[in-house]
C-alpha angles and dihedrals in degrees: 000000000000114000125204117210122195115229142165128233120264128212092238129176109271104255115236130183087294089055127219115335125182140135115291091248090062092054090047091063115112112275094356101117091031091056091053096046093045090049089054092050091047096056111026122099114253141137124240109278093021124165120249125195118213129184145112150189097286096251123150113293094021095112094049093052093043092056091050092045090055093052091047093048090054091053092048099057104264114150099203140014122200112201129178117245109267088012088284124146123141113226094250091044090052089051090053094047091051090052098041097050098038095243119175088230145304145246111231114194110206145111088208112221095356121114120271136214139087093300096037138067138317132179144181132191139172123235120198131228095282087061094249134114116285112268122241095265089059096043089048090053091047091051092048090052093051088059093054105032117127103173144016132206136224140151127248101250137131124248116278125233103261092189096060116086112221143060131307134168124242115185090335092309121117116240116191119192105208136192100263094209107041102075092044094048091051090052091052090052089056093052102042138049098250094173091056092048091046090052091049090051091048089049092055110278106149132194145172122215122190111203089183092224086290140116101293093064096091091041093050094046092051095045105032101035105025103033102027099035103235110156121276108269094036086118111066125198087014101163115085109234128195091236097030088244091298091296133118106252096215114125099223134117092269102048096032093045094131091059092046093050090050093050092049092053106092092199096053108022119116118219096263136024130190142162139187134206140245098290099024102250100107132064144197120207123196128165125198101295093348128095113199115209115226090245092053091044091057091051094045094047091050092049092052103030092108088073089072118076093232091060101032092116092060135249128297093209145323124242128192135176115254095252091053114099121263092244092107091052090064091052091050090051091051091048092047094237132123122274119206128199111202137172117268111279131085093238089076091055090047091063091052093045094048090050092051091241098121138028106185126037136178148178128207089236088080096270116134131161148140142222092288090090135000098247134067111268125209100189091045089059091049091051093048089053090050091049090053093047091049094047096047102031087220130130124246090250093052092048091050094049092048091049093052091045088058104037105020123243131279104207103209144176139164122217115202122199102192132204093008115172103269094225093053092045092050091047091054092051093045092051091046093051091049090055098051097100091054097052105074112097094018124115124230123178089350092306125113118221112234098181141348132194149148103257117244126179131205108200109232090210105051101008091236114153125222115191136187094033096150141314116270124197112186121196129202112275098037101289123127149165125222128197123201139161111226127214098200096098128078100218128051119328132303115222110206120197116191117201123194135175122180118215113187123229108280092033131100099310103161106047124124109276096227090056093049091050099042095101092046091050089052091048092050092054092047093049099043105026093223095171092045093052102036105022088233117133094184138020122260094226131023119194 
């Protein structure tokens, strides 16, 4: 029986491509999650009897919301729900399941790389039928509906057993609990040369993968250990935990420090190290003694992608977010293919991928992917690296050095100032934007500004325009600094400062990154007045 529950609108955060993210206690408020889910069901495009995919990263409160989402889907005319066993589906796996089974969309329950637990973060977002994040016109409609909603619907039905594979009926709707790993693992076998990687592992290639007690654990164990033959225990922190073991599941050099320290120890380091984040869409790549920045990883993967069967015919184009370094642009130029610079947000890549204009995409925030799904994909990047290592027989360090010798090196770092007072962060950005016209021709930290702007993007597919996507300050010689406020946190604002110095081939290609960026760091402080505005004398996280 369908039940109608009266509710009142809430002034919720406007959901973006990363969805709605708040503390767990906010989602536990009466009607809060129901208002959002009902608003999604009220506005998204779907036929009667459509299929909905539901799953998440296993964090605290996932199971509660999944059970309610199932009851609400049954009351709102869905014909079938596919849900991962245990409520588990990595974000890229959910994208693949949506695409493979022709679902009208999916609810992905995750706060990505943010901490989990009763006092920490929760999130929910809607992905559309192409498997990608809902575009702005959809998220705008969802938000508008949350401000007017007066009721939500569900059916009177008990919770289902999320651990039992198979089919059950809820309010006359079919619910199928699926293996969350199988479809994704089969897709990876189609893209990569598993026999070559297996042989490399049998011949002595070693690796360490840190799943960070998050969603990629089961995927990595099945693929890396069971299908590719890496030794048992290669995957560390392999069991998804509701609080990620009390750790922050962000694969960077702060939160994955144990892996970094291992890889920098010449006596103990395996050949290859990698990690993924809370929902499985980000990656960290470290070779023995060599950390690879996400920007460099994108460029190196693009330059060598033809070694994997799924990309043997070449790439249609390469796309990167604006804050990502220009290293990939130089690869695109050498390959004779287009390079696209987009705002941050995977939806922009989705348009290019759907139009057949790009094959590989990446963001400096450790998100890399291709046209196999419509999300960034951490384990995919790890497997492409393994395919390249197996095909060439070279180390990560050798591949990096050869790449820089050919294309030059973009020394790069990101400085994050987290949980900054929103008013202070906005004041910094407003003052910076007001000063843009006065910057060209001036010298800061020994560097002369060539150009400065507020980045705007005209989508080549649908001609939509996205403005105010970050402040760019370009220096003579190809170096730059970028300032952005990020919306991925749940408290305050995160100020991200991106620092990039280009060193041409034949230049100083193996210097310490902090030394090479010192003058740009000084220029960024002088231009933006970070300490003056925020009181912070140093970033919270450097990647």
